[in-house]
PDB file of N, CA, C and O in Angstrom, chain B, residues numbered from 101:
ATOM      1  N   UNK B 101     -20.351  -5.091 -18.293  1.00  0.00           N
ATOM      2  CA  UNK B 101     -20.226  -4.292 -19.490  1.00  0.00           C
ATOM      3  C   UNK B 101     -19.513  -2.972 -19.215  1.00  0.00           C
ATOM      4  O   UNK B 101     -18.731  -2.500 -20.039  1.00  0.00           O
ATOM      5  N   UNK B 102     -19.782  -2.389 -18.071  1.00  0.00           N
ATOM      6  CA  UNK B 102     -19.171  -1.109 -17.747  1.00  0.00           C
ATOM      7  C   UNK B 102     -17.666  -1.272 -17.581  1.00  0.00           C
ATOM      8  O   UNK B 102     -16.901  -0.391 -17.974  1.00  0.00           O
ATOM      9  N   UNK B 103     -17.229  -2.400 -16.997  1.00  0.00           N
ATOM     10  CA  UNK B 103     -15.803  -2.623 -16.806  1.00  0.00           C
ATOM     11  C   UNK B 103     -15.076  -2.783 -18.131  1.00  0.00           C
ATOM     12  O   UNK B 103     -13.909  -2.406 -18.240  1.00  0.00           O
ATOM     13  N   UNK B 104     -15.734  -3.328 -19.129  1.00  0.00           N
ATOM     14  CA  UNK B 104     -15.100  -3.471 -20.434  1.00  0.00           C
ATOM     15  C   UNK B 104     -14.895  -2.118 -21.096  1.00  0.00           C
ATOM     16  O   UNK B 104     -13.904  -1.917 -21.797  1.00  0.00           O
ATOM     17  N   UNK B 105     -15.820  -1.187 -20.884  1.00  0.00           N
ATOM     18  CA  UNK B 105     -15.694   0.135 -21.471  1.00  0.00           C
ATOM     19  C   UNK B 105     -14.641   0.961 -20.750  1.00  0.00           C
ATOM     20  O   UNK B 105     -14.002   1.821 -21.356  1.00  0.00           O
ATOM     21  N   UNK B 106     -14.456   0.702 -19.446  1.00  0.00           N
ATOM     22  CA  UNK B 106     -13.501   1.463 -18.648  1.00  0.00           C
ATOM     23  C   UNK B 106     -12.213   0.677 -18.428  1.00  0.00           C
ATOM     24  O   UNK B 106     -11.557   0.865 -17.404  1.00  0.00           O
ATOM     25  N   UNK B 107     -11.839  -0.178 -19.339  1.00  0.00           N
ATOM     26  CA  UNK B 107     -10.676  -1.036 -19.178  1.00  0.00           C
ATOM     27  C   UNK B 107      -9.386  -0.264 -18.973  1.00  0.00           C
ATOM     28  O   UNK B 107      -8.582  -0.621 -18.112  1.00  0.00           O
ATOM     29  N   UNK B 108      -9.177   0.784 -19.748  1.00  0.00           N
ATOM     30  CA  UNK B 108      -7.960   1.570 -19.622  1.00  0.00           C
ATOM     31  C   UNK B 108      -7.898   2.333 -18.313  1.00  0.00           C
ATOM     32  O   UNK B 108      -6.846   2.399 -17.676  1.00  0.00           O
ATOM     33  N   UNK B 109      -9.004   2.902 -17.914  1.00  0.00           N
ATOM     34  CA  UNK B 109      -9.042   3.683 -16.673  1.00  0.00           C
ATOM     35  C   UNK B 109      -8.908   2.761 -15.467  1.00  0.00           C
ATOM     36  O   UNK B 109      -8.215   3.092 -14.505  1.00  0.00           O
ATOM     37  N   UNK B 110      -9.559   1.622 -15.515  1.00  0.00           N
ATOM     38  CA  UNK B 110      -9.485   0.686 -14.396  1.00  0.00           C
ATOM     39  C   UNK B 110      -8.071   0.148 -14.216  1.00  0.00           C
ATOM     40  O   UNK B 110      -7.595   0.026 -13.087  1.00  0.00           O
ATOM     41  N   UNK B 111      -7.403  -0.173 -15.306  1.00  0.00           N
ATOM     42  CA  UNK B 111      -6.026  -0.653 -15.188  1.00  0.00           C
ATOM     43  C   UNK B 111      -5.104   0.444 -14.678  1.00  0.00           C
ATOM     44  O   UNK B 111      -4.170   0.155 -13.930  1.00  0.00           O
ATOM     45  N   UNK B 112      -5.339   1.687 -15.059  1.00  0.00           N
ATOM     46  CA  UNK B 112      -4.547   2.806 -14.555  1.00  0.00           C
ATOM     47  C   UNK B 112      -4.756   2.992 -13.058  1.00  0.00           C
ATOM     48  O   UNK B 112      -3.802   3.260 -12.328  1.00  0.00           O
ATOM     49  N   UNK B 113      -5.991   2.853 -12.597  1.00  0.00           N
ATOM     50  CA  UNK B 113      -6.284   2.975 -11.168  1.00  0.00           C
ATOM     51  C   UNK B 113      -5.584   1.869 -10.388  1.00  0.00           C
ATOM     52  O   UNK B 113      -5.029   2.127  -9.320  1.00  0.00           O
ATOM     53  N   UNK B 114      -5.600   0.659 -10.899  1.00  0.00           N
ATOM     54  CA  UNK B 114      -4.950  -0.461 -10.214  1.00  0.00           C
ATOM     55  C   UNK B 114      -3.440  -0.260 -10.169  1.00  0.00           C
ATOM     56  O   UNK B 114      -2.811  -0.543  -9.149  1.00  0.00           O
ATOM     57  N   UNK B 115      -2.853   0.223 -11.255  1.00  0.00           N
ATOM     58  CA  UNK B 115      -1.409   0.456 -11.283  1.00  0.00           C
ATOM     59  C   UNK B 115      -1.013   1.545 -10.297  1.00  0.00           C
ATOM     60  O   UNK B 115      -0.023   1.393  -9.583  1.00  0.00           O
ATOM     61  N   UNK B 116      -1.762   2.636 -10.242  1.00  0.00           N
ATOM     62  CA  UNK B 116      -1.469   3.724  -9.302  1.00  0.00           C
ATOM     63  C   UNK B 116      -1.627   3.235  -7.871  1.00  0.00           C
ATOM     64  O   UNK B 116      -0.817   3.580  -7.011  1.00  0.00           O
ATOM     65  N   UNK B 117      -2.648   2.444  -7.603  1.00  0.00           N
ATOM     66  CA  UNK B 117      -2.850   1.898  -6.259  1.00  0.00           C
ATOM     67  C   UNK B 117      -1.677   1.012  -5.848  1.00  0.00           C
ATOM     68  O   UNK B 117      -1.186   1.120  -4.724  1.00  0.00           O
ATOM     69  N   UNK B 118      -1.229   0.151  -6.734  1.00  0.00           N
ATOM     70  CA  UNK B 118      -0.119  -0.743  -6.408  1.00  0.00           C
ATOM     71  C   UNK B 118       1.185   0.020  -6.222  1.00  0.00           C
ATOM     72  O   UNK B 118       1.991  -0.338  -5.362  1.00  0.00           O
ATOM     73  N   UNK B 119       1.403   1.061  -7.011  1.00  0.00           N
ATOM     74  CA  UNK B 119       2.616   1.861  -6.846  1.00  0.00           C
ATOM     75  C   UNK B 119       2.602   2.586  -5.506  1.00  0.00           C
ATOM     76  O   UNK B 119       3.631   2.675  -4.837  1.00  0.00           O
ATOM     77  N   UNK B 120       1.456   3.096  -5.118  1.00  0.00           N
ATOM     78  CA  UNK B 120       1.376   3.855  -3.860  1.00  0.00           C
ATOM     79  C   UNK B 120       1.441   2.941  -2.634  1.00  0.00           C
ATOM     80  O   UNK B 120       1.954   3.355  -1.595  1.00  0.00           O
ATOM     81  N   UNK B 121       0.941   1.728  -2.729  1.00  0.00           N
ATOM     82  CA  UNK B 121       0.839   0.884  -1.546  1.00  0.00           C
ATOM     83  C   UNK B 121       1.801  -0.300  -1.496  1.00  0.00           C
ATOM     84  O   UNK B 121       1.850  -0.997  -0.482  1.00  0.00           O
ATOM     85  N   UNK B 122       2.554  -0.545  -2.542  1.00  0.00           N
ATOM     86  CA  UNK B 122       3.446  -1.708  -2.511  1.00  0.00           C
ATOM     87  C   UNK B 122       4.545  -1.605  -1.450  1.00  0.00           C
ATOM     88  O   UNK B 122       4.835  -2.619  -0.815  1.00  0.00           O
ATOM     89  N   UNK B 123       5.175  -0.450  -1.216  1.00  0.00           N
ATOM     90  CA  UNK B 123       6.163  -0.413  -0.120  1.00  0.00           C
ATOM     91  C   UNK B 123       5.535  -0.678   1.245  1.00  0.00           C
ATOM     92  O   UNK B 123       6.151  -1.319   2.097  1.00  0.00           O
ATOM     93  N   UNK B 124       4.332  -0.196   1.453  1.00  0.00           N
ATOM     94  CA  UNK B 124       3.663  -0.428   2.733  1.00  0.00           C
ATOM     95  C   UNK B 124       3.316  -1.902   2.909  1.00  0.00           C
ATOM     96  O   UNK B 124       3.421  -2.430   4.016  1.00  0.00           O
ATOM     97  N   UNK B 125       2.911  -2.563   1.850  1.00  0.00           N
ATOM     98  CA  UNK B 125       2.596  -3.986   1.928  1.00  0.00           C
ATOM     99  C   UNK B 125       3.861  -4.788   2.236  1.00  0.00           C
ATOM    100  O   UNK B 125       3.829  -5.722   3.038  1.00  0.00           O
ATOM    101  N   UNK B 126       4.970  -4.421   1.599  1.00  0.00           N
ATOM    102  CA  UNK B 126       6.236  -5.105   1.858  1.00  0.00           C
ATOM    103  C   UNK B 126       6.677  -4.892   3.298  1.00  0.00           C
ATOM    104  O   UNK B 126       7.107  -5.839   3.958  1.00  0.00           O
ATOM    105  N   UNK B 127       6.577  -3.652   3.799  1.00  0.00           N
ATOM    106  CA  UNK B 127       6.944  -3.374   5.193  1.00  0.00           C
ATOM    107  C   UNK B 127       6.058  -4.133   6.165  1.00  0.00           C
ATOM    108  O   UNK B 127       6.533  -4.603   7.198  1.00  0.00           O
ATOM    109  N   UNK B 128       4.781  -4.259   5.848  1.00  0.00           N
ATOM    110  CA  UNK B 128       3.863  -4.996   6.713  1.00  0.00           C
ATOM    111  C   UNK B 128       4.234  -6.470   6.779  1.00  0.00           C
ATOM    112  O   UNK B 128       4.228  -7.067   7.856  1.00  0.00           O
ATOM    113  N   UNK B 129       4.555  -7.053   5.645  1.00  0.00           N
ATOM    114  CA  UNK B 129       4.934  -8.467   5.618  1.00  0.00           C
ATOM    115  C   UNK B 129       6.226  -8.701   6.387  1.00  0.00           C
ATOM    116  O   UNK B 129       6.326  -9.656   7.157  1.00  0.00           O
ATOM    117  N   UNK B 130       7.222  -7.830   6.182  1.00  0.00           N
ATOM    118  CA  UNK B 130       8.492  -7.984   6.889  1.00  0.00           C
ATOM    119  C   UNK B 130       8.296  -7.777   8.384  1.00  0.00           C
ATOM    120  O   UNK B 130       8.889  -8.499   9.184  1.00  0.00           O
ATOM    121  N   UNK B 131       7.483  -6.813   8.773  1.00  0.00           N
ATOM    122  CA  UNK B 131       7.218  -6.569  10.194  1.00  0.00           C
ATOM    123  C   UNK B 131       6.517  -7.728  10.859  1.00  0.00           C
ATOM    124  O   UNK B 131       6.836  -8.080  11.995  1.00  0.00           O
ATOM    125  N   UNK B 132       5.570  -8.326  10.170  1.00  0.00           N
ATOM    126  CA  UNK B 132       4.873  -9.470  10.751  1.00  0.00           C
ATOM    127  C   UNK B 132       5.778 -10.692  10.852  1.00  0.00           C
ATOM    128  O   UNK B 132       5.634 -11.495  11.773  1.00  0.00           O
ATOM    129  N   UNK B 133       6.708 -10.838   9.914  1.00  0.00           N
ATOM    130  CA  UNK B 133       7.641 -11.962   9.978  1.00  0.00           C
ATOM    131  C   UNK B 133       8.642 -11.808  11.120  1.00  0.00           C
ATOM    132  O   UNK B 133       9.068 -12.805  11.702  1.00  0.00           O
ATOM    133  N   UNK B 134       9.018 -10.591  11.444  1.00  0.00           N
ATOM    134  CA  UNK B 134      10.004 -10.347  12.500  1.00  0.00           C
ATOM    135  C   UNK B 134       9.383 -10.179  13.883  1.00  0.00           C
ATOM    136  O   UNK B 134      10.095  -9.904  14.849  1.00  0.00           O
ATOM    137  N   UNK B 135       8.094 -10.336  13.986  1.00  0.00           N
ATOM    138  CA  UNK B 135       7.406 -10.074  15.251  1.00  0.00           C
ATOM    139  C   UNK B 135       7.884 -10.993  16.373  1.00  0.00           C
ATOM    140  O   UNK B 135       7.965 -10.562  17.523  1.00  0.00           O
ATOM    141  N   UNK B 136       8.199 -12.233  16.066  1.00  0.00           N
ATOM    142  CA  UNK B 136       8.639 -13.174  17.104  1.00  0.00           C
ATOM    143  C   UNK B 136      10.129 -13.032  17.419  1.00  0.00           C
ATOM    144  O   UNK B 136      10.528 -13.157  18.577  1.00  0.00           O
ATOM    145  N   UNK B 137      10.951 -12.772  16.409  1.00  0.00           N
ATOM    146  CA  UNK B 137      12.398 -12.754  16.640  1.00  0.00           C
ATOM    147  C   UNK B 137      12.883 -11.413  17.179  1.00  0.00           C
ATOM    148  O   UNK B 137      13.647 -11.375  18.144  1.00  0.00           O
ATOM    149  N   UNK B 138      12.451 -10.322  16.572  1.00  0.00           N
ATOM    150  CA  UNK B 138      12.884  -8.986  16.992  1.00  0.00           C
ATOM    151  C   UNK B 138      11.650  -8.099  17.169  1.00  0.00           C
ATOM    152  O   UNK B 138      11.289  -7.358  16.255  1.00  0.00           O
ATOM    153  N   UNK B 139      10.997  -8.166  18.340  1.00  0.00           N
ATOM    154  CA  UNK B 139       9.730  -7.452  18.505  1.00  0.00           C
ATOM    155  C   UNK B 139       9.863  -5.929  18.451  1.00  0.00           C
ATOM    156  O   UNK B 139       8.961  -5.254  17.955  1.00  0.00           O
ATOM    157  N   UNK B 140      10.968  -5.380  18.950  1.00  0.00           N
ATOM    158  CA  UNK B 140      11.110  -3.920  18.931  1.00  0.00           C
ATOM    159  C   UNK B 140      11.274  -3.405  17.500  1.00  0.00           C
ATOM    160  O   UNK B 140      10.685  -2.392  17.120  1.00  0.00           O
ATOM    161  N   UNK B 141      12.073  -4.111  16.724  1.00  0.00           N
ATOM    162  CA  UNK B 141      12.257  -3.762  15.326  1.00  0.00           C
ATOM    163  C   UNK B 141      10.950  -3.945  14.549  1.00  0.00           C
ATOM    164  O   UNK B 141      10.630  -3.141  13.673  1.00  0.00           O
ATOM    165  N   UNK B 142      10.210  -4.980  14.862  1.00  0.00           N
ATOM    166  CA  UNK B 142       8.949  -5.252  14.172  1.00  0.00           C
ATOM    167  C   UNK B 142       7.919  -4.168  14.464  1.00  0.00           C
ATOM    168  O   UNK B 142       7.151  -3.793  13.578  1.00  0.00           O
ATOM    169  N   UNK B 143       7.893  -3.660  15.695  1.00  0.00           N
ATOM    170  CA  UNK B 143       6.956  -2.579  16.027  1.00  0.00           C
ATOM    171  C   UNK B 143       7.239  -1.344  15.187  1.00  0.00           C
ATOM    172  O   UNK B 143       6.317  -0.697  14.691  1.00  0.00           O
ATOM    173  N   UNK B 144       8.518  -1.021  15.029  1.00  0.00           N
ATOM    174  CA  UNK B 144       8.885   0.142  14.219  1.00  0.00           C
ATOM    175  C   UNK B 144       8.468  -0.055  12.770  1.00  0.00           C
ATOM    176  O   UNK B 144       7.951   0.866  12.138  1.00  0.00           O
ATOM    177  N   UNK B 145       8.693  -1.258  12.240  1.00  0.00           N
ATOM    178  CA  UNK B 145       8.309  -1.528  10.861  1.00  0.00           C
ATOM    179  C   UNK B 145       6.797  -1.457  10.666  1.00  0.00           C
ATOM    180  O   UNK B 145       6.324  -0.958   9.645  1.00  0.00           O
ATOM    181  N   UNK B 146       6.042  -1.954  11.636  1.00  0.00           N
ATOM    182  CA  UNK B 146       4.580  -1.913  11.518  1.00  0.00           C
ATOM    183  C   UNK B 146       4.055  -0.486  11.612  1.00  0.00           C
ATOM    184  O   UNK B 146       3.096  -0.131  10.927  1.00  0.00           O
ATOM    185  N   UNK B 147       4.676   0.333  12.453  1.00  0.00           N
ATOM    186  CA  UNK B 147       4.272   1.738  12.546  1.00  0.00           C
ATOM    187  C   UNK B 147       4.585   2.461  11.250  1.00  0.00           C
ATOM    188  O   UNK B 147       3.765   3.234  10.754  1.00  0.00           O
ATOM    189  N   UNK B 148       5.766   2.215  10.696  1.00  0.00           N
ATOM    190  CA  UNK B 148       6.137   2.841   9.429  1.00  0.00           C
ATOM    191  C   UNK B 148       5.198   2.384   8.313  1.00  0.00           C
ATOM    192  O   UNK B 148       4.817   3.183   7.457  1.00  0.00           O
ATOM    193  N   UNK B 149       4.824   1.107   8.316  1.00  0.00           N
ATOM    194  CA  UNK B 149       3.897   0.595   7.308  1.00  0.00           C
ATOM    195  C   UNK B 149       2.533   1.270   7.425  1.00  0.00           C
ATOM    196  O   UNK B 149       1.920   1.611   6.413  1.00  0.00           O
ATOM    197  N   UNK B 150       2.055   1.465   8.651  1.00  0.00           N
ATOM    198  CA  UNK B 150       0.774   2.145   8.845  1.00  0.00           C
ATOM    199  C   UNK B 150       0.799   3.585   8.369  1.00  0.00           C
ATOM    200  O   UNK B 150      -0.154   4.061   7.752  1.00  0.00           O
ATOM    201  N   UNK B 151       1.890   4.273   8.657  1.00  0.00           N
ATOM    202  CA  UNK B 151       2.020   5.659   8.197  1.00  0.00           C
ATOM    203  C   UNK B 151       2.103   5.702   6.678  1.00  0.00           C
ATOM    204  O   UNK B 151       1.523   6.579   6.039  1.00  0.00           O
ATOM    205  N   UNK B 152       2.832   4.746   6.107  1.00  0.00           N
ATOM    206  CA  UNK B 152       2.955   4.703   4.652  1.00  0.00           C
ATOM    207  C   UNK B 152       1.608   4.402   3.997  1.00  0.00           C
ATOM    208  O   UNK B 152       1.307   4.955   2.940  1.00  0.00           O
ATOM    209  N   UNK B 153       0.785   3.528   4.609  1.00  0.00           N
ATOM    210  CA  UNK B 153      -0.562   3.282   4.087  1.00  0.00           C
ATOM    211  C   UNK B 153      -1.384   4.562   4.092  1.00  0.00           C
ATOM    212  O   UNK B 153      -2.101   4.849   3.134  1.00  0.00           O
ATOM    213  N   UNK B 154      -1.282   5.331   5.170  1.00  0.00           N
ATOM    214  CA  UNK B 154      -2.032   6.578   5.283  1.00  0.00           C
ATOM    215  C   UNK B 154      -1.590   7.581   4.233  1.00  0.00           C
ATOM    216  O   UNK B 154      -2.424   8.190   3.562  1.00  0.00           O
ATOM    217  N   UNK B 155      -0.286   7.757   4.086  1.00  0.00           N
ATOM    218  CA  UNK B 155       0.229   8.702   3.089  1.00  0.00           C
ATOM    219  C   UNK B 155      -0.072   8.211   1.677  1.00  0.00           C
ATOM    220  O   UNK B 155      -0.440   8.999   0.806  1.00  0.00           O
ATOM    221  N   UNK B 156       0.085   6.912   1.452  1.00  0.00           N
ATOM    222  CA  UNK B 156      -0.214   6.349   0.140  1.00  0.00           C
ATOM    223  C   UNK B 156      -1.678   6.516  -0.233  1.00  0.00           C
ATOM    224  O   UNK B 156      -1.998   6.760  -1.396  1.00  0.00           O
ATOM    225  N   UNK B 157      -2.562   6.389   0.734  1.00  0.00           N
ATOM    226  CA  UNK B 157      -3.984   6.572   0.463  1.00  0.00           C
ATOM    227  C   UNK B 157      -4.280   8.033   0.093  1.00  0.00           C
ATOM    228  O   UNK B 157      -5.100   8.307  -0.783  1.00  0.00           O
ATOM    229  N   UNK B 158      -3.604   8.955   0.771  1.00  0.00           N
ATOM    230  CA  UNK B 158      -3.800  10.371   0.455  1.00  0.00           C
ATOM    231  C   UNK B 158      -3.288  10.715  -0.934  1.00  0.00           C
ATOM    232  O   UNK B 158      -3.953  11.426  -1.687  1.00  0.00           O
ATOM    233  N   UNK B 159      -2.109  10.212  -1.272  1.00  0.00           N
ATOM    234  CA  UNK B 159      -1.544  10.477  -2.595  1.00  0.00           C
ATOM    235  C   UNK B 159      -2.384   9.808  -3.672  1.00  0.00           C
ATOM    236  O   UNK B 159      -2.657  10.399  -4.717  1.00  0.00           O
ATOM    237  N   UNK B 160      -2.790   8.577  -3.412  1.00  0.00           N
ATOM    238  CA  UNK B 160      -3.606   7.835  -4.372  1.00  0.00           C
ATOM    239  C   UNK B 160      -4.943   8.548  -4.597  1.00  0.00           C
ATOM    240  O   UNK B 160      -5.409   8.670  -5.729  1.00  0.00           O
ATOM    241  N   UNK B 161      -5.548   9.011  -3.510  1.00  0.00           N
ATOM    242  CA  UNK B 161      -6.813   9.729  -3.629  1.00  0.00           C
ATOM    243  C   UNK B 161      -6.666  11.033  -4.363  1.00  0.00           C
ATOM    244  O   UNK B 161      -7.554  11.423  -5.122  1.00  0.00           O
ATOM    245  N   UNK B 162      -5.541  11.727  -4.150  1.00  0.00           N
ATOM    246  CA  UNK B 162      -5.318  12.988  -4.837  1.00  0.00           C
ATOM    247  C   UNK B 162      -5.070  12.769  -6.322  1.00  0.00           C
ATOM    248  O   UNK B 162      -5.507  13.571  -7.147  1.00  0.00           O
ATOM    249  N   UNK B 163      -4.370  11.686  -6.671  1.00  0.00           N
ATOM    250  CA  UNK B 163      -4.091  11.432  -8.080  1.00  0.00           C
ATOM    251  C   UNK B 163      -5.341  10.975  -8.838  1.00  0.00           C
ATOM    252  O   UNK B 163      -5.486  11.252 -10.029  1.00  0.00           O
ATOM    253  N   UNK B 164      -6.221  10.290  -8.159  1.00  0.00           N
ATOM    254  CA  UNK B 164      -7.384   9.722  -8.843  1.00  0.00           C
ATOM    255  C   UNK B 164      -8.594  10.650  -8.889  1.00  0.00           C
ATOM    256  O   UNK B 164      -9.610  10.319  -9.501  1.00  0.00           O
ATOM    257  N   UNK B 165      -8.487  11.803  -8.246  1.00  0.00           N
ATOM    258  CA  UNK B 165      -9.632  12.735  -8.311  1.00  0.00           C
ATOM    259  C   UNK B 165      -9.406  13.817  -9.317  1.00  0.00           C
ATOM    260  O   UNK B 165     -10.265  14.681  -9.498  1.00  0.00           O
TER     261      UNK B 165
END
């Protein structure tokens, strides 16, 4: 019942979360796919994805408070 009353706010939270974390998710998928063929490039992509997750979490937390 509570989710039905907060439908607009919940959808806004999900949209903000996806906007903040979608580039990091894409980088993570690409990095994991390249892990066997180009390991040095994949390490860089995974590090960038981790940093982007951290920054995205900070921005997401700041926007939602």
